[in-house]
N, C-alpha and C positions, 0 to 999 in steps of 0.2 A: 578318420578324416580322409576324403578322397584326394589322391595325389595326381598331379598332371605333369607333363613334360618328360624329359629324358632323365633316367636314373644315373647315378654315378657309375654303375657298372656298364650301362649302355654307352655312356660318354667315353669311358675307358676303353671299351671294345672298339668304338669308332676311331679313337685316336690311334690305337695300336694297328687297326686295319689300314689306316691311311699311311702310317709309317711303313708297313709291309708292302703296300702297293707302290710307294715311292721307290723302295729298294728293289722291288721286282722290275720296275720299268727302267730305272737308272743304273742299277748295280751299286757298287760301293759308294756311299754318300756320307758326308759329315753331318753331325747333329745340327750344326749351325745352318747348313743348307736345308735340312729337313724343317727346321724351325721357320726359316724364311718362306718355304713353300706352303707350309700349313698355317702360317700366321699365328704361331704359338711362341711363347717365350722360350729362350734357350733352357731355362731351368725346368720348364714343364717337359720339354723333349728329353732332357737328361733323365728326369725321373722315369718317364715312360720307357726309354731305351735301356736304362740300367736294370729295370725289373725284367725286361725281355732277355737281356744278356744273362742274368742270374738263372733264368728258366731254360737257357740254352737255345732260345728261338733265334736270336741274332748273335753276332760276335764282332768284336773289334778286330780289324785286320791290318792295322798299321797307319802310319802317317800318310797324308796326301802328298804325292810327289809333284812339285811344281815344275812346269815345263820351262819356265824362264830361269836364267842363271842366278838371279837374285831373288830369294824367297822373301815375301813380305814379313815385317816384324810382327811380334805378338804371339799369342798362343797358337800352336800348330793345330791344323785340322786333323782329327783322328777319324778315319773312315770306319763305318760299320756296314755290315751286310747280313743277309739272311744266312743262317746256318742250314744249308741245304741237306744236311744229314740229321737234322733235328728229329724228323720222323720220315717214314717212307710211305709211298702210296701204291696200292694195288689197283691195276686197271684191267677192265674187261671190255672188249669191244666186240659186238656181234653184228656182222654184216652178211650180205647174201652169199659170200664165198668163203668166209673164214670166221672162226672164233679165236680171238687173240687175247691172251692173258699174260700179264707181265708186272714187273716191279720197277719203280723208278724213285729217284730222289725228288726233292721238292723243286729242283730245276729241270726235271725231265730227263736226267741222265739214266740210261737203261742199265738195270742191274741183272735182270733175268727176264726170259720171255718163253712162251709156248704158243704154238699156232696149230689149229685144227682146220684143215680144208673141209668145207661143207658144200652141199648143193641143195637144190629144191626138195630133194627126197630125204634129207637128214632129219630125223625126228627130233622134236624139242627135248625129249628125254635124254637123248645122246648129248645134246648141246649143254644142258644143265648139269649133267653128270660130269662132263669134261671140265666145266668151270669149277665145280666142287673139288674134284681131284687135283686140278692144276693149282688152285688157291692153296690147298693144303701142302702140296709139294713145294711150291715156291717159299712158303714160310719155313718149312722144314729144311730145305736145301740151303737157305740163307741164314739159318739159325736165328730166326726172328720170332719174337713173341707178339701177342696182340698189342701190347703197350708200345711197341716200336712202330706200329702202323697207324696212319691217320684214319684210314678206312678203305673201302672199295668203291671205285667209281665204275658204273656200268654205262657205256655208250652203246645205244641200240639204234641201228639203221631203221628208218621209218617203215620200210617195206617188210621188216621182220616182226613187227608188232603182232599181227594176226597169227603168224606161225608160232610165236612164243606164248600165245594165250593172253596177250596184253590188250585189254579193251581200250578203245578210243571213244571217249564221251565228250560230245560237243567240241571235237577237235583236240581234246586233251588226253594224252595216254594215261591210263591208270595202271601203275606198276605194282599195285598191292599184292597180287598173286605171286609175282616173281620175287618181290621183297620178302614175302612170308616164307617162300621156299629157301632162299639164301639164309635167312635168319635161323633156319633149321639146323645149320651147321657152323654158324659163326655169330659172334656177338659184336663184330666190328660195325661201325657206322657205315651206312650204305647211301650212295647217291646214284639215282637213275635219271638219265636224260637222253636226248637225241645225240647219236654219235657224230653227226655232221657238226652240230654245235660244239661238241667236245674236241673234235679235230681242229676246228677253227680256233678254239681257245689254246690248244697246244701250239699252233702256229704263232700265236701271240706271246704266250708265256714261256715257251721253251727256246726262244731265239738265243743263240750264244752271244751275239753282239747286241748290246743294249742301245736303243734309240729312244731317248726321252720325248722326241717330237712325233713319234709314231703312235697315233691315237685310234685310228679307224682303219680297219681292213674289211674287205668283202671277200667271201670265201665260197668258191664253186667246186662242188664234188661231182665227179662223173661216175656213172654206173648205169644200171638198167633204167634209171631215170636220173635227172639232174636235181641237185639240192643246193640251196644258196642260203648263206647266213650273212647278215649285215651287222656290223658293230658300231657303237658310238662310245668314245672314250674307253675303248678296248673291252666293252661289255656288249653282249648280243642285244639287239633291239628286241624287246619283248614280243612285239606283234609278229615277229618272224620265227619265234622259237619252235613252234610245232607245226608250221606250215612251210617248211624249208623246200618242199618240192613244188612250190607255186611256179618256179621258173620253167618247169616242163611245159607250161601252157603259153609261154611267151611266143609270139609270132615272129619268126625269123625269115620266112620265105612265103609271102602272101601269094606268089604266083605258082606255088606247088600244085601238082596235079592230085596229090594224095590228101584225103581227108582223114584226120585222126579219129580214133574211137571216141575222143572227147567232143567231136563235132567241129573242131577247128581245122583250118587249112594252113599248113606250113608252121605248126608249132614245133618247139625244140624237141619234144619227145618223139615226134614223128619224122624228124629230119636228121638228128645227129647222135641219137642214142645207139647202143649196140644192136637192138632189134631193128632199128631203122636202117642201119648199114646192111644187115642181113637181108632185109626186105629188098633194098635197092640192088644188092648183088644178085638175088634170085630173079629179079625182074629183067635183068640184062644177061642172065646166065646163058651162054651158048659157046660153041666151039670158036665162033668168029669173034664175039665180043669179049669174052673172058677166057682165052685159050688155056692159060696156066691153071686157073681155078677149075676149069672144065676137066682137065686131066687129073688134078688132085682129087676131085669129087667123082671121078670115073663116070662123068656125064650124068650124074644123078643130082638133081636140084635139092633133094631132101638132105643131101650131105653138105650143103652150103652152110657151114657154121662159122662163127667168128674166128675160130682158130684156123680153119682152112682159108678163110679170106685173108687173114694176116700172113699166112704162108705164101699165098699167091702174090700178095703185095710185096713181100720181101724179095720175091723172084722177078718182080717187074711186070706183072700182069697189067696190060694197058687199060683194060676195062675197070679193074679194081682201083688202079691209081687214079682214074678219072673220078670214081666215087669218092675217094678220100680227098681229092682236091676240092670237090663240091662241099664235103663235110667241113673241110678246113675253112672255106669261105664263109659258110653259115655259122661256124663257131666264132669266127671273127665278128660277124654281125651281132651275135648274142653278147659277146664280151663288150663290144662298143655300147650296146643298149644298157647292159647292167652297169657299166661304168658311169654313164651319164645320168642314170636314174638314181644312183646312190652316192656318187662322188667320193669314192674311198681314196685313201692315200696309197693303198696297194690292193690289187685284185689277185688273190691267191688261188691257184688251180691245183686240185688234189685228185689223184687216181686217174689222171688222163693217160698214163702209161705211154708217153711219147719220148722218143730219143731227143738228144740235144739238137740234132739237125732238124727234127720235126718241130720242136718247140721254136727254134729260130725261124723256121718257115712260117709258123703261126704268127709270131710276133711281126714278121715282115708284112704279112697280110693285114694285120691290125694297123700297122703303121701306114700302109698304102691306103687303107680304108678310112682310118680315123685320125691319123697323125701321130707324131712323136709323144704328145702329152698323154695319150691313152696307152700306147705301146710300152712306154717306159714304166708304167705302173703295174704291169702284169708279171707275176713270178710264180714259180712252182712251189708246192708245199714242201716243208722241211721234214714231214713225217714219212719215213720209209715204209714200204709196204709190209715189211716184216715186223714193224713196230706200231701197228695200228692200235694196240692196247693203250697207247699214250693218250688216245681220246678219253678213255675212262680215267686215266691218271689225272689229266687236266681238270676234268669235272670234279673229282674228289678233292684235289688240292685247292681249287678255287673255293668250293663250298665249305670244306672242313678246316682250311687253314687261313687263307686270306680273308674270306668273308667273316671269320670268327675272330680275327685279330690274334690268331695263335692260341686262343683258348681251346681247351679240350671239349668244352660243352657250352 
């Protein structure tokens, strides 16, 4: 006889998944509060959570401490929380300048890490061999067996797809070849996805302070191009998943003299990315306009690199400072446009590589341009440059732990 509807196992998985998501977002919570949120009976929640406690997925951590002098009568609330050492996650993030491999707890606490600087000439064979060796070393160095590991999450920056032999079909990356290679040396479950999406998830899931009212963030990553992720109820909006670089084509200076290779005038890619800054510096490069940069480059415009531009900026080159002030203004325009088009609770900036003083200046510019309501919502990413592998960890933990309700399969 044909069956319809949700099976008991699916219902059980869904309930466990909801319990884990509440604990992830709120931190330690009582069963009675979980029951109220999920609109389940206390008895049902007790059955669900007791089984998860027996499996080591969650744990009781003690009584709720009342902030008032007189605690209410009746049964005391016992708090439960995720056992963040139930299993560990391996993360691999492959971006244009680094291959980052590391190990974390379920809360994103870093246990081990390795980073390989790369450039446009680094062959994919070197990248994959480094990942293979690093994964094996991390497991050996931390005395871990495969049963201690959830799986491996791979966060891959979109511009690296072609370099790694990853085909993109109708806008969807096909990771089959990479997955086949990795399964050649490990039986661990694998999760492949966009690293920008992974880093945005890490910024939500690995926050040390819990905010139950924080549901939606927008996430902007800076690099050779700009990538943007929008979330709803802390999950990425599907339509943005594999087109995170659409923000490159947003017009932020319609009066610009330069036309991008995409045919647009004043798009973000052609105005504020690193190659745009280099182009602008070379355009005004001279002894009179950029004296410090001119000396650093020995009068040769071919030597105008981002590194030399940054050195000239640090030394107060008037021409370079003017370029960065223009980039600052246009970045503020972009942030304003992104905020009002997506209405997030927070707009998180990643890999902008700016000092506290420069960030404060950017916020002041946004405030002048768009007001306090926008400026107050902008913050920097919590993911340190040396811990970029956390993008992969976040992808693995989401898919293999939270979305499965803690089930191994």
